C-alpha positions as CSV (number, residue, x, y, z in Angstrom):
1,M,48.7,51.2,245.7
2,P,46.6,50.9,248.8
3,I,46.9,47.5,250.7
4,F,43.8,47.9,252.8
5,G,40.5,46.7,251.2
6,T,37.0,46.8,252.5
7,D,37.8,44.3,255.3
8,G,41.5,44.7,256.1
9,V,44.4,43.3,254.1
10,R,43.8,40.1,252.1
11,G,45.6,38.1,249.5
12,L,47.4,34.9,248.6
13,A,49.5,33.9,251.6
14,N,53.1,34.0,250.7
15,G,52.0,35.7,247.4
16,P,51.4,39.3,248.1
17,L,50.7,38.6,251.7
18,T,54.1,37.7,253.0
19,A,55.7,37.5,256.4
20,D,57.7,40.6,255.6
21,L,54.4,42.5,254.8
22,A,52.8,41.2,258.0
23,L,55.8,42.3,260.1
24,S,55.9,45.8,258.5
25,L,52.2,46.2,258.9
26,A,52.4,45.3,262.6
27,Q,55.3,47.7,263.2
28,A,53.4,50.5,261.4
29,T,50.2,49.7,263.5
30,A,52.2,50.1,266.7
31,V,53.5,53.5,265.5
32,V,50.0,54.8,264.7
33,L,47.8,53.2,267.4
34,G,50.5,53.5,270.0
35,Q,50.1,57.3,269.9
36,G,47.5,59.6,271.3
37,R,46.3,60.8,274.7
38,T,45.0,57.4,275.8
39,A,48.3,55.6,275.0
40,D,50.3,58.4,276.6
41,A,48.2,58.3,279.7
42,R,48.7,54.5,280.0
43,R,52.5,55.0,279.7
44,A,52.4,57.8,282.3
45,A,50.6,55.4,284.7
46,G,53.3,52.8,284.2
47,K,51.1,50.6,282.1
48,R,52.3,48.9,278.9
49,L,50.4,48.8,275.6
50,T,48.8,45.4,274.9
51,A,47.4,43.9,271.8
52,V,45.3,40.8,271.3
53,V,46.2,38.6,268.3
54,A,44.1,35.7,267.1
55,R,43.8,33.7,263.9
56,D,41.7,31.2,262.0
57,P,43.0,27.7,261.4
58,R,44.6,28.2,258.0
59,V,48.1,26.8,257.9
60,S,49.5,30.1,256.8
61,G,48.1,31.8,259.8
62,E,50.9,30.3,261.9
63,F,53.7,32.2,260.2
64,L,51.6,35.3,259.6
65,T,50.6,35.5,263.3
66,A,54.2,34.9,264.3
67,A,55.3,37.8,262.0
68,V,52.5,40.1,263.4
69,S,53.5,39.3,267.0
70,A,57.2,39.9,266.2
71,G,56.4,43.2,264.7
72,L,54.3,44.3,267.6
73,A,56.7,43.0,270.3
74,S,59.7,44.6,268.6
75,S,57.8,47.9,268.8
76,G,57.3,47.6,272.5
77,V,53.7,46.2,272.5
78,D,52.9,43.2,274.7
79,V,51.0,40.5,272.8
80,L,48.2,38.3,274.1
81,D,48.2,35.3,271.7
82,A,44.6,34.1,271.7
83,G,45.2,31.3,269.2
84,V,42.5,30.0,266.9
85,L,39.2,31.9,267.5
86,P,36.4,33.5,265.4
87,T,36.8,37.1,264.4
88,P,34.0,38.3,266.8
89,A,35.9,36.7,269.7
90,A,39.0,38.8,268.9
91,A,36.9,41.9,268.9
92,F,35.3,41.0,272.2
93,L,38.6,40.1,273.9
94,I,40.1,43.4,272.8
95,A,37.3,45.2,274.7
96,D,37.3,42.8,277.6
97,T,41.0,43.2,278.3
98,D,41.1,46.9,277.6
99,A,43.8,46.2,275.0
100,A,45.1,49.2,273.0
101,F,44.1,47.3,269.7
102,G,44.1,43.9,268.2
103,V,44.8,41.9,265.1
104,M,42.9,39.1,263.5
105,V,44.6,36.9,260.9
106,S,41.9,35.4,258.8
107,A,40.4,35.5,255.3
108,S,36.9,34.6,256.4
109,H,35.1,32.8,253.5
110,N,38.0,32.8,251.1
111,P,39.7,29.6,250.1
112,A,42.4,28.1,252.2
113,P,45.5,29.5,250.2
114,D,44.3,33.0,251.0
115,N,44.7,34.9,254.2
116,G,44.2,38.3,255.6
117,I,45.0,40.7,258.4
118,K,42.3,42.8,260.1
119,I,43.2,45.4,262.7
120,F,40.8,46.5,265.4
121,A,41.0,49.7,267.4
122,R,40.5,49.9,271.2
123,G,37.2,48.5,272.2
124,G,37.3,46.0,269.3
125,V,35.9,48.4,266.8
126,K,36.7,48.7,263.1
127,L,39.4,51.1,262.1
128,P,38.2,54.3,260.3
129,D,39.6,54.5,256.7
130,V,41.7,57.5,257.7
131,V,43.5,55.5,260.3
132,E,44.2,52.7,257.8
133,Q,45.7,55.3,255.5
134,R,47.9,56.5,258.3
135,I,49.1,53.0,258.9
136,E,49.9,52.5,255.3
137,A,51.9,55.7,255.2
138,A,53.7,54.6,258.4
139,M,54.9,51.4,256.7
140,D,57.4,53.6,254.8
141,G,58.4,55.6,257.8
142,P,60.6,55.1,260.9
143,K,59.7,52.3,263.3
144,L,59.7,52.1,267.0
145,Q,62.8,50.2,268.2
146,P,62.9,50.0,272.0
147,T,65.7,48.0,273.6
148,G,66.1,46.1,276.9
149,G,63.0,46.1,279.0
150,G,61.2,48.3,276.5
151,V,60.5,45.5,274.1
152,G,57.1,43.7,274.2
153,R,56.4,40.3,275.5
154,I,54.4,37.6,273.8
155,R,52.2,35.5,276.1
156,R,49.6,32.9,275.4
157,F,46.1,34.1,276.3
158,A,45.2,30.8,278.1
159,D,41.6,31.5,278.9
160,A,40.6,33.4,275.7
161,E,38.2,30.8,274.5
162,D,36.6,30.3,277.9
163,R,36.1,34.0,278.3
164,Y,34.3,34.3,275.0
165,I,32.1,31.3,275.6
166,V,31.0,32.7,279.0
167,H,30.3,36.0,277.2
168,L,28.1,34.2,274.6
169,L,26.2,32.2,277.2
170,G,25.6,35.4,279.2
171,S,24.1,37.1,276.1
172,L,21.3,34.5,275.7
173,P,17.9,35.5,276.9
174,H,17.1,31.9,277.8
175,R,18.6,28.4,277.7
176,L,18.2,26.2,274.6
177,E,16.9,22.9,276.1
178,G,14.6,21.2,273.7
179,L,16.4,22.5,270.6
180,H,18.3,20.3,268.2
181,V,20.9,22.4,266.5
182,V,22.9,21.4,263.4
183,L,26.2,23.3,263.1
184,D,28.3,23.4,259.9
185,C,31.6,25.0,261.1
186,A,33.2,24.9,257.6
187,H,36.4,23.6,259.3
188,G,36.9,27.2,260.4
189,A,37.7,29.2,263.5
190,A,34.4,28.4,265.2
191,S,35.0,24.6,265.1
192,G,35.8,24.6,268.8
193,V,33.8,27.5,270.2
194,S,30.4,26.9,268.5
195,P,29.7,23.3,269.5
196,E,30.8,23.9,273.1
197,T,28.7,27.0,273.4
198,F,25.5,25.5,272.1
199,S,26.0,22.3,274.1
200,D,26.6,24.4,277.3
201,A,23.5,26.3,276.5
202,G,21.5,23.1,276.7
203,A,20.9,22.3,273.0
204,T,21.3,18.9,271.4
205,V,24.1,19.5,268.9
206,T,25.0,17.7,265.6
207,V,28.3,19.0,264.3
208,I,29.7,18.8,260.8
209,G,32.7,20.4,259.2
210,A,34.6,20.8,262.6
211,D,37.9,19.1,261.9
212,P,40.2,21.8,260.7
213,D,43.6,20.7,259.5
214,G,44.8,24.1,258.2
215,L,44.0,23.2,254.5
216,N,40.3,22.3,254.5
217,I,38.7,25.5,255.6
218,N,35.6,26.2,253.6
219,D,36.2,23.1,251.4
220,G,33.1,21.2,250.6
221,V,31.2,22.6,253.5
222,G,29.2,25.7,254.4
């Protein structure tokens, strides 16, 4: 039975979407996306493969992100842990850092008990269906198991949010002075980025639903 749906892998966290599944999916992703001419050229140049990993504030995102990062690092992929950020931020950062690929742990508008894993290709673009099928098949195949200095490192992506905000501000055709903007962040991943971005752009900002506690995402807001 396929595990990928129309927007990545989703399900009840610790139901069908377990830490074991997240680990196996990450290992298979490293096998599939760590191959090809671009990856081989990077290795030949002495460069390591890197992946950006981000999540939304759901409480289950903590253990699922840890499992994804473990699966990637154990397969020789360096991980940039961007923390809690919106999905478009993850896509941007993959492209901005020239990462080999990236993973977003989020279930978007679904209720808090659910979660999901979305994988982006190089450049922050959506994976073609055929690549998702190859990753599913690789989950039952041999994994990469480097040792010593071949294993990946997991590092905090300290300026991930700042980079994304600078990108957003740079995309505006003009500043927003004179506008009063009301933001309902649904206690989600944009609770930090959105208010700061609109404020930095010059708008007067009223914010609601921006106090995520891991359990209240999309609850009574939006």
